[in-house]
VEXRO-933269 format. One line per 5 residues: number of its first residue (from 1); their letters; for each residue x, y, z of C-alpha. Coordinates in steps of 0.02 Angstrom, whole numbers, always signed. Example, Ala and Ser with C-alpha at 12.3 -4.5 7.8 and 13.67 -1.06 7.14 Angstrom:
! residues 2
1 = as = +615/-225/+390 ~ +684/-53/+357 .
//
This chain:
! residues 694
1 = xxxxx = +13/+20/+13 ~ +116/+142/+30 ~ +201/+121/-141 ~ +29/+144/-204 ~ +37/+295/-105 .
6 = xxxxx = +222/+362/-141 ~ +130/+367/-304 ~ -23/+463/-257 ~ +108/+571/-194 ~ +205/+608/-345 .
11 = xxxxx = +67/+645/-452 ~ -28/+757/-312 ~ +131/+861/-299 ~ +200/+828/-484 ~ +364/+790/-434 .
16 = xxxxx = +398/+619/-459 ~ +536/+609/-355 ~ +455/+687/-186 ~ +438/+577/-26 ~ +330/+599/+123 .
21 = xxxxx = +350/+730/+251 ~ +391/+625/+439 ~ +222/+579/+505 ~ +119/+568/+331 ~ +137/+409/+280 .
26 = xxxxx = +107/+355/+478 ~ -68/+440/+469 ~ -117/+377/+302 ~ -96/+177/+359 ~ -165/+257/+524 .
31 = xxxxx = -332/+285/+456 ~ -325/+157/+308 ~ -266/+9/+371 ~ -320/+36/+572 ~ -460/+132/+547 .
36 = xxxxx = -429/+243/+669 ~ -461/+423/+744 ~ -314/+536/+733 ~ -283/+714/+765 ~ -135/+784/+658 .
41 = xxxxx = -47/+921/+751 ~ +78/+1012/+597 ~ +122/+1188/+534 ~ +78/+1271/+389 ~ +113/+1188/+235 .
46 = xxxxx = +166/+1003/+308 ~ +18/+938/+191 ~ -131/+888/+278 ~ -217/+917/+141 ~ -115/+769/+62 .
51 = xxxxx = -171/+641/+192 ~ -340/+646/+183 ~ -325/+644/-9 ~ -238/+514/-16 ~ -307/+419/+134 .
56 = xxxxx = -485/+434/-12 ~ -427/+384/-135 ~ -355/+221/-43 ~ -526/+182/+51 ~ -624/+198/-115 .
61 = xxxxx = -516/+76/-200 ~ -556/-42/-65 ~ -726/-19/-108 ~ -745/+120/+43 ~ -899/+280/+41 .
66 = xxxxx = -868/+437/+20 ~ -765/+539/+140 ~ -846/+693/+211 ~ -712/+863/+266 ~ -794/+977/+372 .
71 = xxxxx = -700/+1120/+332 ~ -719/+1322/+381 ~ -680/+1414/+216 ~ -752/+1434/+47 ~ -592/+1500/+12 .
76 = xxxxx = -507/+1329/+66 ~ -647/+1207/-9 ~ -604/+1294/-171 ~ -405/+1252/-156 ~ -451/+1067/-91 .
81 = xxxxx = -549/+1037/-217 ~ -428/+1080/-368 ~ -318/+958/-246 ~ -409/+811/-250 ~ -423/+813/-421 .
86 = xxxxx = -257/+798/-480 ~ -234/+620/-392 ~ -408/+578/-472 ~ -526/+603/-325 ~ -684/+680/-353 .
91 = xxxxx = -728/+820/-253 ~ -900/+926/-244 ~ -951/+1036/-124 ~ -1117/+1084/-64 ~ -1112/+1293/+1 .
96 = xxxxx = -1185/+1440/+8 ~ -1094/+1507/-165 ~ -1164/+1362/-286 ~ -1371/+1326/-253 ~ -1372/+1276/-422 .
101 = xxxxx = -1255/+1140/-412 ~ -1344/+1037/-248 ~ -1450/+942/-353 ~ -1334/+856/-465 ~ -1228/+866/-322 .
106 = xxxxx = -1353/+785/-214 ~ -1394/+641/-363 ~ -1203/+601/-380 ~ -1197/+568/-206 ~ -1318/+452/-167 .
111 = xxxxx = -1263/+345/-312 ~ -1085/+336/-247 ~ -998/+457/-367 ~ -923/+577/-266 ~ -750/+511/-170 .
116 = xxxxx = -776/+686/-37 ~ -891/+812/+6 ~ -821/+960/+73 ~ -965/+1061/+173 ~ -936/+1199/+310 .
121 = xxxxx = -1008/+1179/+475 ~ -1138/+1265/+488 ~ -1188/+1173/+329 ~ -1221/+1036/+476 ~ -1349/+1157/+532 .
126 = xxxxx = -1466/+1163/+396 ~ -1606/+1006/+416 ~ -1614/+983/+208 ~ -1437/+949/+194 ~ -1452/+840/+334 .
131 = xxxxx = -1605/+747/+268 ~ -1575/+752/+85 ~ -1382/+722/+89 ~ -1299/+664/+252 ~ -1429/+538/+327 .
136 = xxxxx = -1441/+431/+162 ~ -1262/+409/+132 ~ -1221/+414/+349 ~ -1189/+232/+345 ~ -1067/+212/+200 .
141 = xxxxx = -960/+363/+271 ~ -777/+314/+232 ~ -676/+453/+313 ~ -739/+570/+426 ~ -624/+734/+431 .
146 = xxxxx = -634/+885/+536 ~ -492/+1007/+457 ~ -450/+1160/+557 ~ -497/+1062/+746 ~ -436/+1184/+856 .
151 = xxxxx = -630/+1249/+826 ~ -691/+1144/+903 ~ -635/+1167/+1064 ~ -655/+1318/+1202 ~ -492/+1328/+1223 .
156 = xxxxx = -446/+1360/+1014 ~ -396/+1531/+967 ~ -550/+1544/+820 ~ -690/+1424/+906 ~ -844/+1432/+811 .
161 = xxxxx = -1015/+1403/+882 ~ -1060/+1268/+741 ~ -894/+1159/+755 ~ -999/+1082/+915 ~ -1111/+1004/+799 .
166 = xxxxx = -986/+918/+770 ~ -969/+808/+900 ~ -1155/+755/+878 ~ -1163/+697/+713 ~ -988/+599/+739 .
171 = xxxxx = -1100/+486/+878 ~ -1222/+441/+734 ~ -1094/+362/+627 ~ -1033/+205/+625 ~ -894/+174/+771 .
176 = xxxxx = -770/+121/+683 ~ -773/+262/+537 ~ -587/+309/+548 ~ -597/+483/+587 ~ -444/+618/+554 .
181 = xxxxx = -437/+797/+644 ~ -315/+921/+595 ~ -235/+1082/+616 ~ -96/+1187/+654 ~ -142/+1274/+818 .
186 = xxxxx = -158/+1182/+925 ~ -70/+1180/+1106 ~ -72/+1035/+1246 ~ -246/+1125/+1341 ~ -317/+1125/+1155 .
191 = xxxxx = -269/+932/+1100 ~ -345/+891/+1266 ~ -496/+960/+1249 ~ -516/+896/+1091 ~ -431/+709/+1135 .
196 = xxxxx = -599/+734/+1263 ~ -730/+769/+1132 ~ -687/+654/+977 ~ -644/+520/+1110 ~ -506/+426/+1191 .
201 = xxxxx = -474/+310/+1064 ~ -398/+470/+984 ~ -224/+472/+910 ~ -102/+602/+900 ~ +23/+653/+780 .
206 = xxxxx = +117/+802/+825 ~ +268/+871/+728 ~ +407/+1037/+752 ~ +346/+1202/+718 ~ +476/+1295/+673 .
211 = xxxxx = +478/+1399/+522 ~ +662/+1389/+451 ~ +622/+1544/+347 ~ +550/+1666/+445 ~ +654/+1829/+488 .
216 = xxxxx = +550/+1868/+631 ~ +551/+2071/+691 ~ +462/+2171/+826 ~ +423/+2336/+791 ~ +324/+2452/+940 .
221 = xxxxx = +268/+2596/+822 ~ +86/+2669/+918 ~ +19/+2815/+806 ~ -65/+2730/+634 ~ +27/+2865/+522 .
226 = xxxxx = +200/+2795/+569 ~ +159/+2623/+523 ~ +70/+2686/+363 ~ +217/+2783/+344 ~ +339/+2623/+381 .
231 = xxxxx = +247/+2514/+264 ~ +262/+2665/+115 ~ +445/+2642/+146 ~ +489/+2464/+156 ~ +348/+2345/+58 .
236 = xxxxx = +429/+2376/-102 ~ +618/+2326/-56 ~ +527/+2170/-3 ~ +564/+2032/-113 ~ +398/+1943/-187 .
241 = xxxxx = +224/+1978/-141 ~ +145/+1956/+40 ~ -21/+2004/+141 ~ -18/+2145/+256 ~ -136/+2082/+416 .
246 = xxxxx = -250/+2234/+494 ~ -397/+2214/+629 ~ -535/+2346/+566 ~ -590/+2316/+392 ~ -603/+2495/+381 .
251 = xxxxx = -412/+2485/+403 ~ -388/+2363/+278 ~ -468/+2486/+181 ~ -399/+2641/+220 ~ -211/+2559/+219 .
256 = xxxxx = -243/+2486/+56 ~ -316/+2664/-12 ~ -146/+2755/+68 ~ -27/+2615/-21 ~ -94/+2629/-173 .
261 = xxxxx = -108/+2819/-157 ~ +102/+2789/-126 ~ +117/+2697/-303 ~ +102/+2512/-205 ~ -7/+2379/-310 .
266 = xxxxx = -95/+2318/-140 ~ -283/+2299/-121 ~ -411/+2240/+16 ~ -467/+2094/+67 ~ -595/+2049/+196 .
271 = xxxxx = -788/+1974/+230 ~ -871/+2137/+168 ~ -808/+2092/-19 ~ -918/+1974/-110 ~ -851/+1777/-147 .
276 = xxxxx = -805/+1793/-304 ~ -714/+1982/-268 ~ -602/+1895/-157 ~ -588/+1727/-263 ~ -506/+1854/-386 .
281 = xxxxx = -369/+1943/-262 ~ -320/+1769/-198 ~ -294/+1746/-379 ~ -197/+1888/-411 ~ -96/+1882/-254 .
286 = xxxxx = -60/+1694/-278 ~ -14/+1756/-503 ~ +116/+1896/-405 ~ +8/+1994/-496 ~ -29/+2128/-337 .
291 = xxxxx = +126/+2160/-213 ~ +4/+2157/-58 ~ -173/+2107/+10 ~ -203/+2221/+138 ~ -320/+2081/+253 .
296 = xxxxx = -429/+2060/+398 ~ -406/+1865/+447 ~ -537/+1836/+338 ~ -409/+1793/+234 ~ -315/+1658/+358 .
301 = xxxxx = -343/+1459/+374 ~ -353/+1399/+205 ~ -241/+1508/+97 ~ -65/+1444/+45 ~ +38/+1538/-67 .
306 = xxxxx = +214/+1445/-61 ~ +317/+1594/-104 ~ +234/+1700/+6 ~ +361/+1844/+33 ~ +332/+1938/+183 .
311 = xxxxx = +173/+1959/+319 ~ +173/+2125/+415 ~ +52/+2153/+537 ~ -13/+2319/+564 ~ -84/+2273/+734 .
316 = xxxxx = -45/+2154/+869 ~ -155/+2014/+859 ~ -270/+1931/+993 ~ -177/+1789/+1032 ~ +18/+1702/+992 .
321 = xxxxx = -93/+1573/+913 ~ -146/+1681/+777 ~ +4/+1772/+758 ~ +93/+1605/+733 ~ -52/+1554/+619 .
326 = xxxxx = -44/+1692/+508 ~ +152/+1759/+486 ~ +170/+1544/+459 ~ +81/+1587/+284 ~ +243/+1666/+225 .
331 = xxxxx = +393/+1585/+164 ~ +346/+1401/+152 ~ +456/+1372/-11 ~ +573/+1514/-7 ~ +743/+1511/+96 .
336 = xxxxx = +715/+1690/+178 ~ +560/+1779/+199 ~ +494/+1917/+310 ~ +365/+1921/+458 ~ +349/+2078/+551 .
341 = xxxxx = +241/+2128/+683 ~ +194/+2332/+722 ~ +115/+2345/+885 ~ -7/+2527/+892 ~ -99/+2621/+1022 .
346 = xxxxx = -275/+2557/+989 ~ -211/+2358/+1000 ~ -288/+2351/+1178 ~ -434/+2416/+1139 ~ -475/+2313/+977 .
351 = xxxxx = -413/+2163/+1091 ~ -539/+2212/+1224 ~ -684/+2251/+1110 ~ -672/+2107/+1046 ~ -646/+1987/+1189 .
356 = xxxxx = -783/+2100/+1256 ~ -913/+2046/+1128 ~ -861/+1881/+1090 ~ -1022/+1791/+1169 ~ -1192/+1866/+1194 .
361 = xxxxx = -1233/+1947/+1392 ~ -1340/+1852/+1496 ~ -1479/+1990/+1476 ~ -1473/+1992/+1314 ~ -1502/+1786/+1282 .
366 = xxxxx = -1613/+1801/+1449 ~ -1728/+1931/+1324 ~ -1728/+1814/+1176 ~ -1785/+1677/+1300 ~ -1905/+1775/+1375 .
371 = xxxxx = -2009/+1820/+1197 ~ -2001/+1649/+1097 ~ -2081/+1586/+1286 ~ -2217/+1708/+1297 ~ -2244/+1700/+1097 .
376 = xxxxx = -2418/+1605/+1051 ~ -2304/+1555/+875 ~ -2134/+1543/+799 ~ -2040/+1680/+794 ~ -1932/+1732/+636 .
381 = xxxxx = -1788/+1863/+680 ~ -1878/+2010/+606 ~ -2039/+1963/+728 ~ -1902/+1967/+868 ~ -1783/+2115/+825 .
386 = xxxxx = -1978/+2218/+839 ~ -1985/+2141/+1020 ~ -1808/+2159/+1087 ~ -1703/+2310/+1087 ~ -1547/+2227/+1043 .
391 = xxxxx = -1411/+2246/+870 ~ -1460/+2107/+721 ~ -1271/+2060/+765 ~ -1304/+2023/+930 ~ -1450/+1946/+892 .
396 = xxxxx = -1377/+1831/+787 ~ -1261/+1770/+889 ~ -1376/+1751/+1032 ~ -1482/+1652/+914 ~ -1321/+1547/+864 .
401 = xxxxx = -1280/+1534/+1051 ~ -1437/+1455/+1116 ~ -1452/+1331/+947 ~ -1281/+1251/+969 ~ -1292/+1200/+1142 .
406 = xxxxx = -1339/+1026/+1168 ~ -1488/+998/+1212 ~ -1522/+1165/+1148 ~ -1673/+1271/+1226 ~ -1760/+1341/+1059 .
411 = xxxxx = -1759/+1247/+903 ~ -1799/+1283/+708 ~ -1976/+1284/+609 ~ -1915/+1330/+468 ~ -1856/+1500/+472 .
416 = xxxxx = -1943/+1559/+638 ~ -1878/+1509/+815 ~ -1941/+1411/+942 ~ -1916/+1402/+1125 ~ -1909/+1198/+1186 .
421 = xxxxx = -1967/+1131/+1343 ~ -1745/+1144/+1384 ~ -1705/+1192/+1569 ~ -1594/+1279/+1512 ~ -1463/+1408/+1622 .
426 = xxxxx = -1349/+1521/+1547 ~ -1186/+1434/+1575 ~ -1083/+1593/+1666 ~ -933/+1480/+1711 ~ -894/+1427/+1556 .
431 = xxxxx = -899/+1616/+1463 ~ -804/+1691/+1603 ~ -689/+1552/+1589 ~ -662/+1571/+1417 ~ -660/+1766/+1446 .
436 = xxxxx = -520/+1755/+1562 ~ -414/+1656/+1447 ~ -424/+1766/+1320 ~ -366/+1902/+1402 ~ -215/+1778/+1449 .
441 = xxxxx = -176/+1747/+1276 ~ -184/+1917/+1245 ~ -58/+1960/+1405 ~ +47/+1817/+1305 ~ +27/+1913/+1142 .
446 = xxxxx = +107/+2074/+1258 ~ +237/+1984/+1306 ~ +297/+1912/+1134 ~ +303/+2110/+1072 ~ +427/+2126/+1216 .
451 = xxxxx = +552/+1971/+1211 ~ +726/+1983/+1206 ~ +744/+1808/+1163 ~ +716/+1698/+991 ~ +548/+1745/+930 .
456 = xxxxx = +524/+1601/+843 ~ +570/+1503/+998 ~ +418/+1604/+1089 ~ +308/+1550/+962 ~ +340/+1391/+974 .
461 = xxxxx = +339/+1365/+1145 ~ +167/+1447/+1184 ~ +100/+1319/+1055 ~ +181/+1173/+1153 ~ +311/+1131/+1036 .
466 = xxxxx = +431/+993/+1095 ~ +579/+1066/+977 ~ +551/+1224/+1010 ~ +730/+1292/+1023 ~ +832/+1447/+937 .
471 = xxxxx = +795/+1487/+767 ~ +963/+1563/+737 ~ +875/+1706/+594 ~ +750/+1821/+686 ~ +808/+1992/+719 .
476 = xxxxx = +837/+1957/+921 ~ +951/+1804/+842 ~ +1065/+1909/+719 ~ +1038/+2086/+793 ~ +998/+2114/+600 .
481 = xxxxx = +863/+2240/+611 ~ +734/+2349/+477 ~ +694/+2447/+601 ~ +544/+2578/+639 ~ +625/+2728/+538 .
486 = xxxxx = +551/+2793/+398 ~ +568/+2968/+293 ~ +494/+3122/+376 ~ +419/+3176/+228 ~ +295/+2999/+232 .
491 = xxxxx = +248/+3029/+397 ~ +180/+3214/+359 ~ +93/+3150/+197 ~ +13/+2974/+319 ~ -59/+3117/+444 .
496 = xxxxx = -132/+3223/+307 ~ -202/+3069/+238 ~ -271/+3008/+383 ~ -371/+3185/+416 ~ -436/+3186/+249 .
501 = xxxxx = -524/+2989/+278 ~ -681/+3015/+250 ~ -850/+2891/+281 ~ -993/+2853/+137 ~ -1171/+2885/+251 .
506 = xxxxx = -1252/+2799/+139 ~ -1453/+2822/+101 ~ -1588/+2704/+177 ~ -1673/+2625/+65 ~ -1813/+2518/+147 .
511 = xxxxx = -1943/+2577/+281 ~ -1912/+2448/+449 ~ -1955/+2263/+394 ~ -2168/+2194/+438 ~ -2179/+2387/+512 .
516 = xxxxx = -2272/+2575/+468 ~ -2177/+2713/+483 ~ -2316/+2873/+507 ~ -2417/+2782/+389 ~ -2284/+2725/+274 .
521 = xxxxx = -2205/+2549/+249 ~ -2090/+2455/+145 ~ -1983/+2532/-21 ~ -1960/+2708/+31 ~ -2013/+2805/-141 .
526 = xxxxx = -1843/+2882/-241 ~ -1927/+3054/-250 ~ -1895/+3071/-36 ~ -1742/+2963/-4 ~ -1599/+3061/+62 .
531 = xxxxx = -1435/+3070/-53 ~ -1270/+3005/-22 ~ -1209/+3102/+133 ~ -1027/+3102/+221 ~ -971/+3098/+382 .
536 = xxxxx = -789/+3191/+442 ~ -730/+3025/+548 ~ -750/+2885/+647 ~ -825/+2946/+816 ~ -652/+2919/+932 .
541 = xxxxx = -508/+2918/+774 ~ -338/+2990/+835 ~ -343/+3195/+737 ~ -524/+3255/+695 ~ -611/+3097/+804 .
546 = xxxxx = -541/+3192/+973 ~ -557/+3347/+909 ~ -777/+3271/+894 ~ -760/+3189/+1049 ~ -713/+3378/+1161 .
551 = xxxxx = -814/+3476/+1046 ~ -969/+3391/+1124 ~ -880/+3375/+1329 ~ -843/+3578/+1285 ~ -1022/+3616/+1210 .
556 = xxxxx = -912/+3700/+1070 ~ -854/+3645/+904 ~ -661/+3686/+847 ~ -649/+3804/+706 ~ -525/+3665/+643 .
561 = xxxxx = -680/+3556/+613 ~ -778/+3693/+546 ~ -636/+3725/+395 ~ -592/+3536/+391 ~ -825/+3520/+355 .
566 = xxxxx = -796/+3666/+243 ~ -631/+3585/+137 ~ -730/+3387/+128 ~ -887/+3455/+71 ~ -768/+3573/-82 .
571 = xxxxx = -698/+3392/-116 ~ -855/+3327/-82 ~ -944/+3425/-220 ~ -1102/+3355/-208 ~ -1229/+3364/-357 .
576 = xxxxx = -1327/+3464/-381 ~ -1239/+3595/-258 ~ -1323/+3628/-101 ~ -1409/+3816/-93 ~ -1431/+3811/+84 .
581 = xxxxx = -1410/+3728/+240 ~ -1520/+3650/+383 ~ -1473/+3547/+530 ~ -1544/+3429/+661 ~ -1618/+3507/+813 .
586 = xxxxx = -1600/+3447/+1000 ~ -1690/+3480/+1140 ~ -1530/+3413/+1246 ~ -1421/+3540/+1191 ~ -1516/+3644/+1070 .
591 = xxxxx = -1367/+3775/+1004 ~ -1228/+3657/+987 ~ -1266/+3595/+806 ~ -1364/+3746/+746 ~ -1218/+3868/+812 .
596 = xxxxx = -1075/+3740/+724 ~ -1204/+3711/+540 ~ -1217/+3914/+547 ~ -1034/+3927/+546 ~ -1026/+3825/+396 .
601 = xxxxx = -1143/+3869/+302 ~ -1054/+4038/+314 ~ -888/+3964/+276 ~ -966/+3890/+130 ~ -1060/+4064/+57 .
606 = xxxxx = -1225/+3985/+88 ~ -1401/+4034/+202 ~ -1430/+3935/+339 ~ -1616/+3905/+379 ~ -1672/+3813/+531 .
611 = xxxxx = -1833/+3745/+474 ~ -1864/+3583/+585 ~ -1935/+3574/+750 ~ -1930/+3428/+879 ~ -2101/+3404/+937 .
616 = xxxxx = -2073/+3285/+1085 ~ -1914/+3194/+1170 ~ -1840/+3049/+1119 ~ -1717/+2915/+1173 ~ -1522/+2947/+1101 .
621 = xxxxx = -1514/+2862/+954 ~ -1370/+2744/+1012 ~ -1506/+2691/+1144 ~ -1601/+2585/+1011 ~ -1524/+2442/+943 .
626 = xxxxx = -1598/+2387/+774 ~ -1721/+2475/+628 ~ -1877/+2463/+712 ~ -1808/+2526/+884 ~ -1735/+2661/+809 .
631 = xxxxx = -1887/+2709/+687 ~ -2017/+2709/+817 ~ -1902/+2835/+939 ~ -1896/+2958/+781 ~ -2102/+2917/+739 .
636 = xxxxx = -2179/+3101/+742 ~ -2053/+3174/+829 ~ -2006/+3326/+699 ~ -2086/+3451/+636 ~ -2030/+3546/+467 .
641 = xxxxx = -2093/+3712/+444 ~ -2145/+3713/+256 ~ -2159/+3910/+232 ~ -1960/+3896/+307 ~ -1932/+3761/+165 .
646 = xxxxx = -1814/+3824/+3 ~ -1854/+3719/-149 ~ -1659/+3705/-206 ~ -1524/+3550/-137 ~ -1495/+3577/+46 .
651 = xxxxx = -1339/+3514/+174 ~ -1413/+3445/+321 ~ -1312/+3434/+471 ~ -1280/+3332/+614 ~ -1160/+3311/+743 .
656 = xxxxx = -1165/+3136/+746 ~ -1220/+2996/+628 ~ -1262/+2821/+693 ~ -1412/+2712/+638 ~ -1473/+2835/+498 .
661 = xxxxx = -1622/+2829/+551 ~ -1610/+3038/+575 ~ -1558/+3097/+432 ~ -1685/+2963/+329 ~ -1809/+3021/+426 .
666 = xxxxx = -1785/+3228/+393 ~ -1737/+3201/+220 ~ -1907/+3105/+179 ~ -1996/+3267/+272 ~ -1875/+3378/+175 .
671 = xxxxx = -1923/+3313/+18 ~ -2092/+3308/+49 ~ -2100/+3500/+95 ~ -2020/+3523/-64 ~ -1847/+3522/-28 .
676 = xxxxx = -1697/+3483/-178 ~ -1590/+3344/-153 ~ -1578/+3296/+53 ~ -1374/+3290/+52 ~ -1318/+3218/+260 .
681 = xxxxx = -1162/+3286/+331 ~ -1111/+3249/+497 ~ -952/+3263/+614 ~ -921/+3079/+647 ~ -992/+2913/+633 .
686 = xxxxx = -1015/+2830/+770 ~ -1111/+2672/+739 ~ -1039/+2500/+812 ~ -915/+2396/+712 ~ -1003/+2249/+712 .
691 = xxxx = -908/+2129/+651 ~ -744/+2242/+595 ~ -618/+2095/+626 ~ -699/+2015/+449 .
//
């Protein structure tokens, strides 16, 4: 069998003299001959996919049924399907991007014509998939593979709730079914947890994690503008192409735009892009058609470019494991690659936000259960939003959290949710335990930044590598450093670039789902819809964000903000050009925004007209967490004085924009009163960055 396996390996990699890496053949033999359950912990690039593809081919040749692979990312699935074809393994996937293919895949699966089926863990929650695909072939499954198996563990750095379903699926499959779980990022604690869930018979193959080609270096550069200047200076000097990781979507977009301005061919990559665009960007990086992708963690597990020349982190990740996984993408098949970690003033604030929001709060979960329990029928998510003052993203997180509990206190009936009779209490101890672990991981990452010894050895020891040793190649080992210096003019240009970033205020097109607003329902008529607007900055950002915060506190906005707003509006150049200015009124601070709007109008040479009146007190919009609650808060709260309204285009000014419902409602009222196009403008966007890490 080994000769046949070696033949398949050489066929897969296109090298007639290729040999197995240590542990690869042993893993294949354990699965095919021993029909064992196996956990493989090997560094990225070791060839874990080769193990399960060759094992699948050998098992199929012996008459076994289709293999089932649980894989967390569509990008990973795409690469695996291409690799499988090279050794004659027919791989198919059922995922959200190929619904037109599902009937053909289901037919081929039941006919035994598919060798390996790839699905995401989220697909295991789909009743149709379970009943139409998995259950009919469950007794014939020949191999069960869990890729990125650290996601099973609460202790894992990237725990995914839907991975909880995998253990339940395994319990329903034949006990002698060979099982392979693979990961590159599991320390002893995670290995122990995975072993506890997959069973005591789980064998473990573990290899060294040292990346011999990587030149690691840490740079503490507090300000974003300084880090941007460093990148503009150093990225062109790196050989080949690479990845620059950021912690937020906004930073990925902004940094890519800055590098492009500096003549560097960089593109932003994050979950806010469509899957087709992300695939195209991956292909461009693979073909060295871009110098760098500026990416969030969306470009993570599964992306493989053996000749990646550098990985730079714009901010410090939340854990050493995250960092190892990402920086380990560089230098897999080249002699030298750079892994540079920059740390900035905002790192802890961002990391704390992600830790704080990782779990739904006990209050949010209790409210969801209370509403479902009191409901006379199953409720859809939109109906829950009407009853609950919870953001859609937080509601989705609470529902997912409850769904994957075992036994679950809620269940699906079609697209609606219903409370089950299961007695359930919030697992507060587990949540607190994991939260404290995340804080410990954050502390270890800070310790890595300050490490004076070998950086690669530090990473390997954190991952419980028994062979951890000095690498002899990192900046601490050699004393050779890139350093934190850059030309002064680049720092000045980066600071100006950040001050000139504005945010688009997208117009709302629909009234809240399944609700009316002052008699209106459904789509907002185009004639009464706000135009696209702008915000000068993000609340709390360095520079203008700090000035806006100071102005709110002091009840007076600085002249510099008036100048910056006027400059933005002139560069924005909305068409048709605004002919007058009005503002959003407030009962709490009646003079703050009108006084600013009046000064802005004077700077623009336009008349300022206060034509909007607040007719009743409202809660702060930031206290309302979803569209139904936000729009309801504003119903019959404003009145437009029709005789004061001018017919031309108008600039509608406010200090803050959050939900966009205030702008939506006032634009609708102004347009109905005869105003021309309404262009919203706010000093700061204070909306929450839900999902900003992707």
